N, CA, C and O atoms as CSV, one atom per row, in Angstrom:
chain,resi,resn,atom,element,x,y,z
A,1,UNK,N,N,24.246,76.952,25.773
A,1,UNK,CA,C,25.044,78.066,26.254
A,1,UNK,C,C,24.135,79.192,26.690
A,1,UNK,O,O,23.043,79.386,26.155
A,2,UNK,N,N,24.614,79.927,27.674
A,2,UNK,CA,C,23.868,81.067,28.174
A,2,UNK,C,C,24.789,82.250,28.354
A,2,UNK,O,O,25.965,82.201,27.995
A,3,UNK,N,N,24.247,83.309,28.911
A,3,UNK,CA,C,25.051,84.502,29.163
A,3,UNK,C,C,25.294,84.643,30.658
A,3,UNK,O,O,24.451,84.273,31.475
A,4,UNK,N,N,26.453,85.181,31.002
A,4,UNK,CA,C,26.847,85.376,32.394
A,4,UNK,C,C,25.834,86.271,33.102
A,4,UNK,O,O,25.352,87.249,32.531
A,5,UNK,N,N,25.520,85.932,34.336
A,5,UNK,CA,C,24.550,86.714,35.103
A,5,UNK,C,C,25.044,88.142,35.365
A,5,UNK,O,O,24.241,89.071,35.451
A,6,UNK,N,N,26.361,88.316,35.490
A,6,UNK,CA,C,26.929,89.643,35.760
A,6,UNK,C,C,27.418,90.364,34.508
A,6,UNK,O,O,27.569,91.586,34.516
A,7,UNK,N,N,27.665,89.624,33.441
A,7,UNK,CA,C,28.153,90.201,32.183
A,7,UNK,C,C,27.281,89.686,31.037
A,7,UNK,O,O,27.646,88.701,30.396
A,8,UNK,N,N,26.164,90.310,30.767
A,8,UNK,CA,C,25.242,89.829,29.737
A,8,UNK,C,C,25.842,89.742,28.331
A,8,UNK,O,O,25.275,89.085,27.458
A,9,UNK,N,N,26.980,90.398,28.109
A,9,UNK,CA,C,27.607,90.360,26.785
A,9,UNK,C,C,28.524,89.142,26.606
A,9,UNK,O,O,29.037,88.923,25.509
A,10,UNK,N,N,28.740,88.348,27.662
A,10,UNK,CA,C,29.630,87.184,27.601
A,10,UNK,C,C,28.824,85.881,27.582
A,10,UNK,O,O,27.972,85.646,28.439
A,11,UNK,N,N,29.112,85.049,26.591
A,11,UNK,CA,C,28.482,83.729,26.538
A,11,UNK,C,C,29.355,82.740,27.300
A,11,UNK,O,O,30.583,82.820,27.251
A,12,UNK,N,N,28.725,81.817,27.998
A,12,UNK,CA,C,29.441,80.807,28.766
A,12,UNK,C,C,28.619,79.532,28.844
A,12,UNK,O,O,27.398,79.563,28.696
A,13,UNK,N,N,29.287,78.415,29.077
A,13,UNK,CA,C,28.560,77.162,29.259
A,13,UNK,C,C,28.642,76.673,30.696
A,13,UNK,O,O,28.200,75.562,30.990
A,14,UNK,N,N,29.203,77.484,31.608
A,14,UNK,CA,C,29.308,77.118,33.012
A,14,UNK,C,C,28.050,77.565,33.738
A,14,UNK,O,O,27.788,78.760,33.875
A,15,UNK,N,N,27.272,76.586,34.204
A,15,UNK,CA,C,26.001,76.882,34.844
A,15,UNK,C,C,25.966,76.328,36.262
A,15,UNK,O,O,26.466,75.234,36.522
A,16,UNK,N,N,25.379,77.082,37.163
A,16,UNK,CA,C,25.122,76.605,38.521
A,16,UNK,C,C,23.806,75.840,38.462
A,16,UNK,O,O,22.746,76.421,38.232
A,17,UNK,N,N,23.889,74.534,38.672
A,17,UNK,CA,C,22.692,73.701,38.580
A,17,UNK,C,C,21.700,73.991,39.708
A,17,UNK,O,O,20.494,73.827,39.525
A,18,UNK,N,N,22.191,74.416,40.857
A,18,UNK,CA,C,21.320,74.706,42.005
A,18,UNK,C,C,20.492,75.961,41.769
A,18,UNK,O,O,19.283,75.966,42.002
A,19,UNK,N,N,21.140,77.017,41.309
A,19,UNK,CA,C,20.465,78.302,41.124
A,19,UNK,C,C,20.029,78.549,39.685
A,19,UNK,O,O,19.244,79.460,39.421
A,20,UNK,N,N,20.535,77.742,38.751
A,20,UNK,CA,C,20.155,77.901,37.355
A,20,UNK,C,C,20.705,79.158,36.705
A,20,UNK,O,O,20.064,79.736,35.828
A,21,UNK,N,N,21.898,79.588,37.132
A,21,UNK,CA,C,22.507,80.794,36.564
A,21,UNK,C,C,23.816,80.445,35.873
A,21,UNK,O,O,24.504,79.503,36.268
A,22,UNK,N,N,24.156,81.204,34.846
A,22,UNK,CA,C,25.417,81.036,34.133
A,22,UNK,C,C,26.440,82.003,34.711
A,22,UNK,O,O,26.102,83.122,35.098
A,23,UNK,N,N,27.702,81.559,34.767
A,23,UNK,CA,C,28.788,82.411,35.252
A,23,UNK,C,C,29.983,82.279,34.313
A,23,UNK,O,O,30.349,81.174,33.913
A,24,UNK,N,N,30.587,83.415,33.966
A,24,UNK,CA,C,31.789,83.392,33.129
A,24,UNK,C,C,32.997,83.046,34.010
A,24,UNK,O,O,32.862,82.946,35.229
A,25,UNK,N,N,34.148,82.868,33.416
A,25,UNK,CA,C,35.347,82.521,34.161
A,25,UNK,C,C,35.725,83.543,35.212
A,25,UNK,O,O,36.248,83.178,36.265
A,26,UNK,N,N,35.474,84.809,34.951
A,26,UNK,CA,C,35.799,85.872,35.894
A,26,UNK,C,C,34.865,85.860,37.102
A,26,UNK,O,O,35.295,86.172,38.213
A,27,UNK,N,N,33.617,85.513,36.907
A,27,UNK,CA,C,32.615,85.539,37.973
A,27,UNK,C,C,32.450,84.197,38.683
A,27,UNK,O,O,31.724,84.106,39.672
A,28,UNK,N,N,33.110,83.170,38.192
A,28,UNK,CA,C,32.891,81.824,38.685
A,28,UNK,C,C,33.178,81.710,40.185
A,28,UNK,O,O,34.333,81.709,40.610
A,29,UNK,N,N,32.115,81.615,40.971
A,29,UNK,CA,C,32.220,81.450,42.418
A,29,UNK,C,C,30.953,80.795,42.924
A,29,UNK,O,O,29.852,81.109,42.473
A,30,UNK,N,N,31.120,79.878,43.870
A,30,UNK,CA,C,29.974,79.192,44.454
A,30,UNK,C,C,29.202,80.180,45.330
A,30,UNK,O,O,29.789,80.849,46.180
A,31,UNK,N,N,27.904,80.269,45.126
A,31,UNK,CA,C,27.087,81.195,45.910
A,31,UNK,C,C,26.824,80.698,47.322
A,31,UNK,O,O,26.654,81.506,48.235
A,32,UNK,N,N,26.786,79.399,47.520
A,32,UNK,CA,C,26.536,78.810,48.834
A,32,UNK,C,C,27.593,77.756,49.151
A,32,UNK,O,O,27.264,76.572,49.220
A,33,UNK,N,N,28.853,78.150,49.348
A,33,UNK,CA,C,29.900,77.144,49.529
A,33,UNK,C,C,29.764,76.324,50.813
A,33,UNK,O,O,30.278,75.208,50.886
A,34,UNK,N,N,29.084,76.858,51.822
A,34,UNK,CA,C,28.949,76.149,53.088
A,34,UNK,C,C,27.600,75.472,53.267
A,34,UNK,O,O,27.371,74.829,54.292
A,35,UNK,N,N,26.712,75.600,52.307
A,35,UNK,CA,C,25.387,74.987,52.403
A,35,UNK,C,C,25.326,73.743,51.520
A,35,UNK,O,O,26.067,73.623,50.545
A,36,UNK,N,N,24.434,72.820,51.874
A,36,UNK,CA,C,24.283,71.577,51.116
A,36,UNK,C,C,23.839,71.854,49.683
A,36,UNK,O,O,22.988,72.708,49.436
A,37,UNK,N,N,24.426,71.122,48.750
A,37,UNK,CA,C,24.015,71.180,47.354
A,37,UNK,C,C,24.160,69.782,46.767
A,37,UNK,O,O,25.246,69.202,46.787
A,38,UNK,N,N,23.063,69.245,46.245
A,38,UNK,CA,C,23.120,67.882,45.698
A,38,UNK,C,C,23.941,67.796,44.421
A,38,UNK,O,O,24.299,66.698,43.995
A,39,UNK,N,N,24.247,68.939,43.799
A,39,UNK,CA,C,25.032,68.951,42.561
A,39,UNK,C,C,26.533,69.095,42.824
A,39,UNK,O,O,27.328,68.984,41.891
A,40,UNK,N,N,26.932,69.338,44.064
A,40,UNK,CA,C,28.317,69.666,44.385
A,40,UNK,C,C,29.351,68.640,43.916
A,40,UNK,O,O,30.406,69.054,43.434
A,41,UNK,N,N,29.116,67.334,44.026
A,41,UNK,CA,C,30.156,66.395,43.579
A,41,UNK,C,C,30.565,66.563,42.118
A,41,UNK,O,O,31.681,66.196,41.751
A,42,UNK,N,N,29.697,67.101,41.289
A,42,UNK,CA,C,30.011,67.273,39.867
A,42,UNK,C,C,30.047,68.744,39.465
A,42,UNK,O,O,29.963,69.062,38.278
A,43,UNK,N,N,30.170,69.641,40.437
A,43,UNK,CA,C,30.071,71.080,40.163
A,43,UNK,C,C,31.427,71.692,39.822
A,43,UNK,O,O,32.323,71.746,40.665
A,44,UNK,N,N,31.569,72.149,38.593
A,44,UNK,CA,C,32.790,72.806,38.150
A,44,UNK,C,C,33.003,74.132,38.892
A,44,UNK,O,O,34.137,74.479,39.224
A,45,UNK,N,N,31.940,74.859,39.148
A,45,UNK,CA,C,32.043,76.146,39.834
A,45,UNK,C,C,32.584,75.948,41.244
A,45,UNK,O,O,33.504,76.654,41.657
A,46,UNK,N,N,32.026,74.999,41.984
A,46,UNK,CA,C,32.498,74.756,43.354
A,46,UNK,C,C,33.939,74.262,43.349
A,46,UNK,O,O,34.746,74.688,44.176
A,47,UNK,N,N,34.262,73.372,42.429
A,47,UNK,CA,C,35.621,72.843,42.356
A,47,UNK,C,C,36.635,73.967,42.150
A,47,UNK,O,O,37.679,73.983,42.802
A,48,UNK,N,N,36.343,74.891,41.264
A,48,UNK,CA,C,37.273,75.981,40.966
A,48,UNK,C,C,37.313,77.056,42.036
A,48,UNK,O,O,38.271,77.826,42.093
A,49,UNK,N,N,36.292,77.127,42.889
A,49,UNK,CA,C,36.254,78.200,43.879
A,49,UNK,C,C,36.306,77.703,45.314
A,49,UNK,O,O,36.158,78.500,46.240
A,50,UNK,N,N,36.513,76.393,45.524
A,50,UNK,CA,C,36.488,75.875,46.889
A,50,UNK,C,C,37.636,76.431,47.717
A,50,UNK,O,O,38.676,76.818,47.184
A,51,UNK,N,N,37.432,76.463,49.019
A,51,UNK,CA,C,38.417,77.021,49.940
A,51,UNK,C,C,39.725,76.254,49.876
A,51,UNK,O,O,39.723,75.023,49.853
A,52,UNK,N,N,40.849,76.973,49.845
A,52,UNK,CA,C,42.160,76.348,49.861
A,52,UNK,C,C,42.666,75.910,48.505
A,52,UNK,O,O,43.791,75.420,48.414
A,53,UNK,N,N,41.887,76.063,47.446
A,53,UNK,CA,C,42.325,75.654,46.114
A,53,UNK,C,C,43.080,76.811,45.480
A,53,UNK,O,O,42.523,77.895,45.306
A,54,UNK,N,N,44.329,76.592,45.136
A,54,UNK,CA,C,45.124,77.640,44.507
A,54,UNK,C,C,46.154,77.012,43.574
A,54,UNK,O,O,46.210,75.791,43.425
A,55,UNK,N,N,46.938,77.832,42.972
A,55,UNK,CA,C,47.932,77.356,42.014
A,55,UNK,C,C,48.989,76.481,42.684
A,55,UNK,O,O,49.533,75.580,42.045
A,56,UNK,N,N,49.292,76.733,43.975
A,56,UNK,CA,C,50.281,75.915,44.668
A,56,UNK,C,C,49.815,74.468,44.746
A,56,UNK,O,O,50.632,73.550,44.667
A,57,UNK,N,N,48.527,74.256,44.898
A,57,UNK,CA,C,47.981,72.900,44.945
A,57,UNK,C,C,48.235,72.193,43.626
A,57,UNK,O,O,48.614,71.022,43.613
A,58,UNK,N,N,48.032,72.886,42.522
A,58,UNK,CA,C,48.262,72.298,41.204
A,58,UNK,C,C,49.740,71.954,41.048
A,58,UNK,O,O,50.079,70.868,40.576
A,59,UNK,N,N,50.624,72.879,41.445
A,59,UNK,CA,C,52.055,72.636,41.326
A,59,UNK,C,C,52.475,71.411,42.134
A,59,UNK,O,O,53.281,70.608,41.664
A,60,UNK,N,N,51.938,71.259,43.345
A,60,UNK,CA,C,52.292,70.113,44.184
A,60,UNK,C,C,51.817,68.806,43.564
A,60,UNK,O,O,52.525,67.802,43.639
A,61,UNK,N,N,50.660,68.795,42.966
A,61,UNK,CA,C,50.127,67.582,42.344
A,61,UNK,C,C,50.976,67.150,41.163
A,61,UNK,O,O,51.176,65.955,40.945
A,62,UNK,N,N,51.473,68.101,40.406
A,62,UNK,CA,C,52.258,67.775,39.225
A,62,UNK,C,C,53.623,67.199,39.593
A,62,UNK,O,O,54.212,66.468,38.797
A,63,UNK,N,N,54.138,67.514,40.786
A,63,UNK,CA,C,55.468,67.066,41.185
A,63,UNK,C,C,55.458,65.700,41.853
A,63,UNK,O,O,56.517,65.096,42.019
A,64,UNK,N,N,54.285,65.195,42.241
A,64,UNK,CA,C,54.210,63.912,42.929
A,64,UNK,C,C,54.549,62.766,41.991
A,64,UNK,O,O,54.331,62.848,40.782
A,65,UNK,N,N,55.085,61.696,42.566
A,65,UNK,CA,C,55.427,60.504,41.787
A,65,UNK,C,C,54.147,59.774,41.389
A,65,UNK,O,O,53.169,59.799,42.136
A,66,UNK,N,N,54.138,59.134,40.240
A,66,UNK,CA,C,52.985,58.322,39.867
A,66,UNK,C,C,52.889,57.097,40.763
A,66,UNK,O,O,53.859,56.706,41.412
A,67,UNK,N,N,51.703,56.497,40.787
A,67,UNK,CA,C,51.507,55.291,41.573
A,67,UNK,C,C,52.401,54.173,41.059
A,67,UNK,O,O,52.793,54.163,39.892
A,68,UNK,N,N,52.719,53.234,41.943
A,68,UNK,CA,C,53.560,52.105,41.569
A,68,UNK,C,C,52.832,51.161,40.637
A,68,UNK,O,O,51.707,51.431,40.217
A,69,UNK,N,N,53.464,50.074,40.322
A,69,UNK,CA,C,52.845,49.110,39.424
A,69,UNK,C,C,53.716,48.914,38.202
A,69,UNK,O,O,54.803,49.483,38.109
A,70,UNK,N,N,53.254,48.132,37.291
A,70,UNK,CA,C,54.029,47.884,36.086
A,70,UNK,C,C,53.538,48.777,34.968
A,70,UNK,O,O,52.348,49.077,34.867
A,71,UNK,N,N,54.444,49.187,34.155
A,71,UNK,CA,C,54.149,50.098,33.068
A,71,UNK,C,C,53.997,49.317,31.776
A,71,UNK,O,O,54.781,48.410,31.496
A,72,UNK,N,N,53.003,49.664,30.999
A,72,UNK,CA,C,52.817,49.037,29.698
A,72,UNK,C,C,53.570,49.862,28.667
A,72,UNK,O,O,53.414,51.082,28.606
A,73,UNK,N,N,54.375,49.206,27.870
A,73,UNK,CA,C,55.124,49.921,26.837
A,73,UNK,C,C,54.806,49.326,25.475
A,73,UNK,O,O,54.354,48.187,25.360
A,74,UNK,N,N,55.048,50.105,24.478
A,74,UNK,CA,C,54.882,49.633,23.110
A,74,UNK,C,C,53.491,49.115,22.818
A,74,UNK,O,O,52.508,49.850,22.916
A,75,UNK,N,N,53.413,47.844,22.458
A,75,UNK,CA,C,52.142,47.276,22.016
A,75,UNK,C,C,51.418,46.498,23.123
A,75,UNK,O,O,50.640,45.593,22.820
A,76,UNK,N,N,51.654,46.826,24.378
A,76,UNK,CA,C,50.944,46.174,25.465
A,76,UNK,C,C,51.675,45.011,26.089
A,76,UNK,O,O,51.072,44.243,26.839
A,77,UNK,N,N,52.957,44.856,25.804
A,77,UNK,CA,C,53.737,43.771,26.385
A,77,UNK,C,C,54.560,44.302,27.558
A,77,UNK,O,O,55.081,45.416,27.505
A,78,UNK,N,N,54.672,43.500,28.612
A,78,UNK,CA,C,55.515,43.888,29.729
A,78,UNK,C,C,56.976,43.684,29.347
A,78,UNK,O,O,57.302,42.768,28.594
A,79,UNK,N,N,57.864,44.548,29.873
A,79,UNK,CA,C,59.276,44.350,29.561
A,79,UNK,C,C,59.780,43.031,30.159
A,79,UNK,O,O,59.353,42.644,31.246
A,80,UNK,N,N,60.668,42.352,29.469
A,80,UNK,CA,C,61.284,41.103,29.921
A,80,UNK,C,C,60.276,39.989,30.186
A,80,UNK,O,O,60.478,39.170,31.083
A,81,UNK,N,N,59.222,39.953,29.432
A,81,UNK,CA,C,58.237,38.889,29.598
A,81,UNK,C,C,57.892,38.323,28.223
A,81,UNK,O,O,58.145,38.967,27.205
A,82,UNK,N,N,57.311,37.113,28.190
A,82,UNK,CA,C,56.913,36.552,26.898
A,82,UNK,C,C,55.933,37.474,26.186
A,82,UNK,O,O,55.195,38.218,26.832
A,83,UNK,N,N,55.925,37.428,24.885
A,83,UNK,CA,C,55.043,38.282,24.096
A,83,UNK,C,C,53.607,37.796,24.223
A,83,UNK,O,O,53.127,37.025,23.392
A,84,UNK,N,N,52.935,38.247,25.258
A,84,UNK,CA,C,51.560,37.856,25.529
A,84,UNK,C,C,50.741,39.135,25.696
A,84,UNK,O,O,51.158,40.050,26.406
A,85,UNK,N,N,49.590,39.201,25.054
A,85,UNK,CA,C,48.764,40.394,25.137
A,85,UNK,C,C,48.275,40.604,26.574
A,85,UNK,O,O,47.978,39.643,27.283
A,86,UNK,N,N,48.197,41.859,26.990
A,86,UNK,CA,C,47.727,42.219,28.324
A,86,UNK,C,C,46.427,42.981,28.165
A,86,UNK,O,O,46.367,43.976,27.442
A,87,UNK,N,N,45.390,42.517,28.838
A,87,UNK,CA,C,44.097,43.210,28.779
A,87,UNK,C,C,43.975,44.283,29.833
A,87,UNK,O,O,43.294,45.286,29.617
A,88,UNK,N,N,44.625,44.095,30.979
A,88,UNK,CA,C,44.578,45.091,32.040
A,88,UNK,C,C,45.780,44.915,32.953
A,88,UNK,O,O,46.387,43.845,33.000
A,89,UNK,N,N,46.119,45.975,33.678
A,89,UNK,CA,C,47.216,45.949,34.628
A,89,UNK,C,C,46.709,46.531,35.929
A,89,UNK,O,O,46.111,47.607,35.927
A,90,UNK,N,N,46.927,45.860,37.026
A,90,UNK,CA,C,46.512,46.361,38.329
A,90,UNK,C,C,47.553,47.350,38.830
A,90,UNK,O,O,48.754,47.095,38.733
A,91,UNK,N,N,47.101,48.469,39.363
A,91,UNK,CA,C,47.988,49.477,39.930
A,91,UNK,C,C,48.144,49.175,41.418
A,91,UNK,O,O,47.148,49.042,42.128
A,92,UNK,N,N,49.375,49.067,41.892
A,92,UNK,CA,C,49.631,48.805,43.305
A,92,UNK,C,C,50.441,49.943,43.877
A,92,UNK,O,O,51.186,50.611,43.159
A,93,UNK,N,N,50.298,50.162,45.154
A,93,UNK,CA,C,51.055,51.237,45.799
A,93,UNK,C,C,52.246,50.690,46.532
A,93,UNK,O,O,53.002,51.451,47.136
């Protein structure tokens, strides 16, 4: 854990791997959102501050239907099928 670059009194575990700086939740913003960064695919800071990301996006995701396929219930048996253990289920759309 480190301290926020803008608020030295706040401890945080959110670090920019490119610049090596810590940012608290209030300061969390990508410093170079339009420039290449090899850490971007796993960057929490970029994910939370990327363009177009807002609460409406979260609301829309929560309302979408789950993917199709068969649902496992109880102890891993499919409904209306012989009692046979299932190791995996393929998800189909």
